[in-house]
C-alpha positions in Angstrom: -1.9 -9.4 17.8 -0.4 -11.1 15.2 -2.5 -14.2 15.2 -5.4 -11.7 15.5 -4.5 -10.2 12.2 -3.9 -13.2 10.1 -7.8 -14.7 11.1 -9.9 -14.2 8.3 -12.4 -12.8 11.0 -10.1 -9.6 11.3 -10.7 -8.7 7.6 -14.5 -9.3 7.9 -14.8 -7.1 10.9 -12.3 -4.4 9.6 -14.8 -4.6 6.2 -17.7 -3.9 8.3 -16.0 -1.0 10.3 -15.3 0.4 6.8 -19.2 0.3 5.9 -19.9 1.9 9.3 -17.5 4.5 8.6 -18.8 5.1 5.1 -22.3 5.5 6.5 -21.4 7.9 9.1 -19.4 10.0 6.8 -22.1 9.8 4.1 -19.6 8.6 1.9 -20.3 7.6 -1.7 -20.9 3.9 -2.0 -17.9 3.5 -4.3 -15.6 5.1 -1.9 -16.8 2.9 0.9 -16.2 -0.3 -1.5 -13.0 0.9 -2.5 -11.8 1.2 1.3 -12.5 -2.2 1.6 -10.9 -3.6 -1.6 -7.9 -1.8 -0.4 -7.8 -3.6 3.0 -8.4 -6.9 1.5 -5.7 -6.1 -0.8 -3.0 -5.5 2.1 -4.5 -8.3 3.9 -3.9 -10.9 1.3 -0.5 -9.3 0.4 0.7 -9.8 4.2 -0.2 -13.4 3.6 2.0 -13.4 0.2 -1.2 -14.7 -1.8 -1.2 -14.0 -5.4 -5.0 -12.9 -5.4 -4.2 -9.4 -3.4 -3.2 -8.0 -7.1 -6.9 -8.4 -8.2 -8.2 -6.7 -5.2 -5.2 -4.1 -5.4 -5.8 -3.4 -9.4 -9.7 -3.1 -9.0 -9.0 -0.7 -5.9 -6.7 1.6 -7.3 -8.3 1.5 -10.8 -11.5 2.7 -9.3 -9.3 5.6 -7.7 -8.5 6.4 -11.2 -12.3 7.0 -11.9 -12.9 8.8 -8.3 -10.1 11.3 -9.0 -10.8 11.9 -12.7 -14.4 12.6 -11.7 -13.8 14.6 -9.0 -11.3 16.9 -11.1 -8.1 15.7 -9.0 -6.1 15.0 -11.9 -2.8 14.7 -10.4 -4.2 11.9 -7.9 -5.7 10.3 -10.7 -2.0 9.8 -12.3 -0.5 8.7 -9.3 -3.5 6.2 -8.9 -3.2 5.1 -12.5 0.9 4.4 -12.4 0.0 2.6 -9.0 -2.4 0.6 -11.0 0.1 -0.3 -13.7 2.8 -1.1 -11.0 0.1 -3.7 -9.5 -0.5 -5.1 -12.9 3.4 -5.4 -13.5 3.6 -7.0 -10.3 1.2 -9.4 -11.0 3.1 -10.5 -14.0 6.4 -10.8 -12.1 5.3 -12.7 -9.2 3.5 -15.3 -11.7 6.8 -15.5 -13.9 8.9 -15.9 -10.6 6.9 -18.4 -8.8 8.3 -21.9 -8.4 5.1 -24.5 -8.7 2.9 -23.3 -6.0 5.2 -21.2 -4.0 5.1 -17.2 -4.4 8.6 -16.2 -5.3 11.5 -15.4 -3.1 11.6 -12.1 -1.3 14.3 -9.8 -2.3 16.4 -7.5 -0.5 18.3 -4.2 -1.2 22.0 -3.7 -0.8 22.8 -0.4 1.3 24.0 1.4 -1.6 20.8 0.4 -3.6 18.5 1.5 -0.5 20.8 5.0 -0.3 20.3 5.4 -4.0 16.6 5.1 -3.6 16.1 7.2 -0.3 18.2 9.9 -1.9 15.7 9.6 -5.4 12.5 9.9 -3.3 14.1 12.9 -1.1 14.6 14.6 -4.5 11.2 13.9 -5.7 9.4 14.8 -2.6 11.1 18.4 -2.8 10.4 18.7 -6.5 6.7 17.6 -6.0 6.0 19.4 -3.1 7.0 22.6 -4.7 4.7 22.2 -7.7 2.1 21.3 -5.4 2.3 24.5 -3.4 3.4 26.9 -6.3 1.5 25.5 -9.6 -1.3 23.6 -8.3 -2.2 25.4 -5.0 -2.8 22.2 -3.2 -3.6 22.0 0.7 -0.8 20.4 3.0 1.9 20.6 0.0 4.6 18.6 1.2 2.7 16.2 3.2 0.9 15.3 0.4 3.7 14.9 -1.9 5.6 13.0 0.5 2.8 10.3 0.9 2.2 10.3 -3.0 6.2 9.5 -3.4 6.3 6.8 -1.1 3.3 5.3 -2.0 4.5 5.0 -5.5 8.0 3.9 -4.8 6.1 1.1 -2.1 4.0 -0.2 -5.0 7.1 -0.6 -7.3 9.0 -2.3 -4.5 6.1 -4.6 -3.8 5.9 -5.7 -7.5 9.2 -6.9 -7.6 8.7 -8.3 -3.9 11.3 -6.4 -1.9 10.9 -6.4 1.9 11.5 -3.1 2.3 8.3 -1.9 0.6 6.3 -2.9 3.8 8.7 0.1 5.6 7.2 2.4 3.1 3.6 1.2 3.5 4.1 1.4 7.2 5.4 5.2 6.8 2.7 5.9 3.9 -0.1 4.9 5.8 1.3 6.4 8.9 1.4 9.9 7.3 -2.2 9.1 5.9 -3.5 9.2 9.4 -1.9 12.6 10.2 -3.3 13.8 6.8 -7.0 13.1 7.6 -6.5 14.1 11.0 -5.3 17.5 10.1 -8.0 17.4 7.6 -10.7 16.9 9.9 -11.5 13.6 8.7 -11.4 11.7 11.9 -13.5 8.3 10.9 -10.9 7.6 8.1 -8.2 7.8 10.4 -9.5 4.2 11.8 -9.3 2.8 8.3 -5.6 4.0 7.7 -4.8 2.8 11.2 -6.1 -0.6 10.4 -3.6 -0.5 7.3 -1.0 0.5 9.2 -1.3 -2.3 11.6 -1.7 -4.7 8.5 1.7 -3.4 7.2 3.5 -3.8 10.2 2.3 -7.4 10.5 3.1 -7.9 6.9 6.9 -7.1 7.5 6.6 -9.6 10.0 4.9 -12.3 8.1 7.5 -12.1 5.1 10.4 -11.9 7.4 9.5 -15.3 9.2 8.6 -17.1 6.2 12.1 -16.2 4.3 13.7 -17.5 7.6 11.5 -20.6 7.5 12.1 -21.3 3.9 16.1 -20.9 4.7 15.8 -23.5 7.6 14.1 -25.8 5.2 16.5 -25.6 2.9 19.1 -26.3 5.0 17.6 -29.3 6.6 17.1 -30.5 3.1 20.9 -30.3 2.2 
């Protein structure tokens, strides 16, 4: 499965599937294009390619436009912040990389991770209450959880923390549940693909860091 996900033919096939899903759902062309850009962004991120930021910035920038045009201003703000995190990530990765190599992958300490988890739980609770009592959105706590996890995942990505993949896996899995509960069954396929890419991304980053450590030890 890992070799299949890494092969360029996989993302080409996934993009074709996204177009087919868009046609079946009679979705606007921009929505379909954004879906393809989003999957390519995750695939390139899995392979630690700097180009991932270009696709991500364009995709989330389009989401800002789509949400504003639809009157979904809260979601537009989330997409805008994610776009800014991607811009920052592009800058940070370029600044930290050594020659042609991407910057090293960072890891959280246990205390740092506990701090972030507590912060996310608090943000989820507050955001969910606002969604339910102020904005009157559907599935308020599920949507707010997905949004909080997505924002934190993008920030962790920008700083190249390995744990970003854990959040992306959870976020994509939650997105699958959300679209299924909303009756958008074809969209579940696209989020399912992103979930698979995120799982493989976690494996790839771990393997790459392990190989780099072995290489340094051999040189020493």
